[in-house]
N, C-alpha and C positions, 0 to 999 in steps of 0.2 A: 348522444353518440359517444362512444369511447374510441380514442385514437391509439393506434399502434404505429410503429415505424418498422421499415424493412431496411436492414443494412446488408447490401449486396444480396446474399441469399440467406441471411440469418434473421429469423423473426424474434424480436425481443419484446418483452412485456412491460418495459418501464421499471416498475418495482421500487419507486422511491419511498423512503420512510416518511410517515406523516408526523413523526415525533420531533419536538423542538429541542435543539441542542443549546448548550451554554452560549453566552454572548461571544465567547472567544472563537466560535466556529468560523473557519475560513471558507470551507466548502461543506455543504450538508452531506451527511452520511447517506449514500444513495441506495441502500438495500436494508430491509428490516433485519436480515440475518447479520449483516455487518453491525448494525446499531446494537443489536442484542449482545453481540460479542464485546463490543466496545464498552457498553454501559455496565457490564458486570464488574469490571475493575476500575474503569476510568470515570464513570459518572459520579461515584462517591468522591473522587478527587476534585472533579469540576465543581461539585456542589458543596465542597468543604466538609463533607461527612467523613473523610479520611485524609490523612497526611502521609503521602508516600510517593514514590516515583510514578510517573505516567508509564503505563505499559504500551499504549498505542500513541497517545498524544492528545492534547486538548481538542483537536479537530483534524479532519482530513485536509490534505493540501492539494489533492486532485479530486475531480469528480469520479464516479464509478466509470471504469474504463474496461474495454475488452482488449486483452493482449493475446498474441498468438500463443497457443498451446496445442500441440499436435493431437493429444488425446481428448481435447475438449470438443463440445458440440460445435460443429462448424469450424473446427481448429481454433477455438478461442475459449478463454475463461474470463469471468468477470472479476476484476480486481479494483482495489482503491488504496491509495498511498496515504500513510500517516507518518508523522515524524519518526516513530520508532520502528516501523515495519510496513509491509504491504499485506492487506487482507485479500483473501481469494476464496471464491466459492469452489467447492469440490467439483471435480470433473467427472466423478462417478455418477452416472444417471440413476443408479439405485440408492444413492446416499440418503440417509435419514436426515431431514432438515432439523430434527431436534437433537441430533448428535453434536457433541462439542467439536467433532472433527469435520462437520459440514462446512464450517469456516475455519481456515487455517491461515497462518502467516508464512510467507514463502521462505525458502532456505537462502535468504538474502546474504547473511553473513558468510555462509559457505561459498556462495558464488563470488563474493567480493574477495575472499582469501584465495580461492583457487583460480579465479579469472575466467571461470566457465559459466556463461549465462545460460540458464536452462530454458529450453523451448519445447520440451516434451519429456515424457517419462525417461526416455533414453536419448534425448537429442539436446545437444549443447552447441553454443557458439563461443569461440575463444575471443575474449576481450582483454585478457591480461589482468593479473592481480591489481587491485586498486591501491594506488599510492595516495590514500586518503587516511587522515588520522582517525583512529578508532575511538578516541575519547578526547575530551578537552577542546581547546581552541583549534579551529581549522587552520590557523596561521602558525601554530606551534611548530618550529622547525626541527624539534628534537624528539617529539613523542612518537610512539610506535604507530605504524600504519597497518592496514589490512595485509598488505604485501609483506610486512615484517613477520607474519605468522605462516606464510606459505610453506616454508621448509620445516615447520615444527609440528605438522599434523600427525606425524608418526613418532613424536618424542615419547619416551617412556613415561608412564604415569607415576605420580607420587603414591606412596602407600597411604592408605587411610590413617589419619591421626599424625602423619608426618608434618612438621612445620614447613610453611611455604616461605622459602628464602631465595627463590629464583628471581632474577631480574631480566628484563628484555629491553634491548635498545632499538633504535630506529632501523638499524641494519638487520634486525632479527637475531642478533647474537645474544645468547643466554649465559649469564654468569651467576655464581652463587655469592650471596651477601649474608654471611652469618648474623650480622647485626639486625637483620629483619626478623629474626626469631623473637625479638622484643615486641613485635606487633601481636603476638599470640594468635596468629591465624594459621589454621591447619587445613590439610586436605581432608575431605569427608567421605564422599560417596563415589566408589569406583563404578564406572558405567562400562560394562563389558562389551557392549556393541561397538563402541569407538575406542575403548582402552584408554580412557582419560578419567581423571578423578576430579569431581566437582569440589571447589573450595567451600569450606564450611559456611562462610557468610552467604554464599549464593544458594547452597542447598537449604539453609534455614529460610531464606526468602522464598524459594520455589515451593516449599512445603508449608508455608505460613498460613495463618488465618487472619481475617480482618473484616472490615466492613465491605460487603459486596452488594450489588443490586440484582435482586432476583424476583421475578414475578411481580414487578411493580413496586417493590419496597426494599429498603435498606435492611440487611440482616448481617449477622456475623457468620462467616463461613470460610471455607477453604478458598484462598485466592485463586488457585488453579485446580481444576478437578483432576488433572493429571500433572505431576510436577514438570513434565517436559512439554506441556501444551504450548506455552508461549516461547520457550527458548529453543526447543529441539534438543538434541543430544550434544554434549560437549565435543568440540573438534580440536581443542587445544588444552593444555594445562593452564593453570592460573599463574600469572607472572606479575611481579611488581614493576612499576615504571614511574619515572618522573614525568609528569604531564602538566602542561600549562593550562590552567583553568581560569578564565577571566583575567588573564595576564599574570596570574600568580602560580608559582611552581607548587605542585601538590604531589604527594606520594599516593599512587592509585594502584589497586590490584585489578587486573584485567583478565577476563576469561572469555574466549570466543566459543559460542555454541552455533549450531546449524542455522538458527533463525535470528539470534540476537547476540549482542555483546553486553555482558554485565560488568559493572565496575563497582568496586568497594573503596570508598574514600574515608579512612579512619577519622579525619579531621572534620567531616561533615556532621551536622546534627543527626542523632540516631535514626530518625525517620527517613533520612536521605543518604545514609551511608551506602546503601545498595541502590544503583540506578541502572536503567536500561539506556544504552547508547542510541543515538539518532541514526540507526541503520537504514530506516526508510528514506531519509533525506540523502544519505550517502549513496545508497543504491540507485535512486532515481537519477542523480547527477551522473553516476558512472554509466548507467545503462543508456541514457538518452543524451548524454553530453550537453546538458543544458541546466540552467538554474531552476530552483524550485519555483513553480508558477505562483504569481500573486493571487490574492482573492479576486474572484470575478466581481464586476461592478454590481452594486445593489440597484435593481430597477423595479418599478411598480409593475406587477403582473396581474392580469385578470384571473378569474377562475380558470384553472387549467389542469391538464393531466401531466403527470411527471414524464419528463424526457429521459429515457434510459441511457445506458452507456453506449459508447461509440467504438467501433472495431477498427483495428489497423489492418486493412487488407493488403497493404504494401508498405513494409518498413524493413530496413532503411532504404531510402531513395535519395537522389541528389537534387534537392530543391533549395540549395544555399541557405539551409537552416530554417526554411519555411515549411508549413504544412499545406498539403494539397487537399482541398475539400471539393468533392463532386456531389451535387445534389440534383435529384430528379423528383418531379411531381407526378405521382401515379394516382391522381384523384381528379374528378370532373369539375373542380373549382379552382380558380386562381389561388396561388400559394404565395405567402409572404413570410420570409425568415428574417428576424431581427437578431443580429449578433453583436454583443457588446463585450469587449475585453481589451487586450492590448491595442486593438483597433476596433472600430465599429463598422458594420456592414449591414445594409438592407438589401435583400435579394428578393426579387419578384419573379415568379415563374407562371407562365400561362397555364390554363386548365388543360388537362389531357382529355380532349373532346370525346374520345371513345373509351376512356377508362370508366370505372364504375365504383360505387360504394360497396365494399365487399361484405358478405355475410360472415358473422363470427364462426360459422361452421365450415366455411371454405375460404379462408384467407389466402392470399397469393403466397407461393413458395419462392418466387424469384422476382427480381426487378425485370420489367419488360425490356426487351432488347431495343425497342424502337423509341424509348423515352428520349426527350430532349434533356440533356444534362447541362447544368451550369457548373463551372469550375471557378474556384477562388484559391489563391495562395495567401495564407495568413501567417503572421508571426505566431509561434507556439505559445501556449499558455492556457489559462482558464478563461472561458467565455460564458456569459449568460445568454442563452438562446431562447427565442420564442418563435414557434411555428404555428401559423394560423391560416385558415382558408377563408375566402370571401363567401361565407355562408353562415348566417346567424345561428344555425342549429349545431354548428361544429365547435366543440370546445378546443381551445388551443393546446398545444404541447409546449412545455417550458421547463427549464432547468439548466444546471451547469453542464458544460462539456469541456474536456481537457484535450488539447491537441499537442503532440510532441513534434519536435523538429524532424524534417526529412522523412515524413510519413505521409501516406496517402489514405484518405478516408472517403468512403462512398456510402451515401444514404439516399434511398428513395422513400418518400413519405406517401402513405395511403390512408384511407379512412375505413373503419369498420362500423357498420350500422348496429343499432340496438345497444344492449348493455348500458 
């Protein structure tokens, strides 16, 4: 039997990747399309086939999640958070899964700078610009923050080939430092859509070739099939700043794009002079007002089907920083759920005596209104979950789940026969 799960009224198919990641993985990459996007640029780095900045990160730090998005199926889209960004599946039902745009990374840097959290194509919630350092040590008291760039989105662009001698401070004040001409860094590519000029080191990186992973092998190819795929368009000019990195003051060139922040540190080894900032970490903390979740506990699992992402039917709510989990059993066998994470829970639910094992051709569209629901409040974080029925023919569901604070989750589990 193959098992599926129903999240309120949204039917999900699990979709976990069967591929094995590098040992540094904190949470498995929960969708084949996400894995394929990650592996193109970052598997060569993880496997020591290439030396360069991570574009996503060595691993995800959340499981696959469903976040509210008005235009998504069931008002949701599947996302997963990495150090450098958040991956998301296209909300266009006609999207080609083989297109590079089927998986994108969100406009996280733009949201952090403007303070507008995006909840739909034209729907936003005001959270306020993020007072979070864009680069270097989080404890650096003087480096520029995302909010430092808020009033610079309409700054005039530098002309291509002009030397970059502008400095930015923490307050967002821009001054000219002619001495920086000695760094020999110039503006390069004017992007008319946003009226900003990409700095030469960043444009060289965005259009560079190197070792990538394609069709199961390492090959030499374009890092990005479109120069703006990973970064999005520039929303600021490039500015120099004094940034504390590992407790040491460094001169760093910073440019904010829609999706990323790129930095250029002349004193770094050549392979690491251009780096992508930890925008995924910064955004997750800003959006959910919580720390990055730790790795879920490693537990021995039997043969199982992948447990898919979980939806936020209600967020934010006031649960004193806890997550509210509501679980129903829509199957004719007793259900056991083992949850291991910041705390451990074992939940036992009786059989739904008049429920059925559903045919794959007619799965349920809704959770039954008369189900007996079990509710738990849990500390937010990453959990390892196993869902099993008291029936030897039924293969368990298992996998990581990420819960965020002050959110409500609702899941009813059912069984599909055959397959």
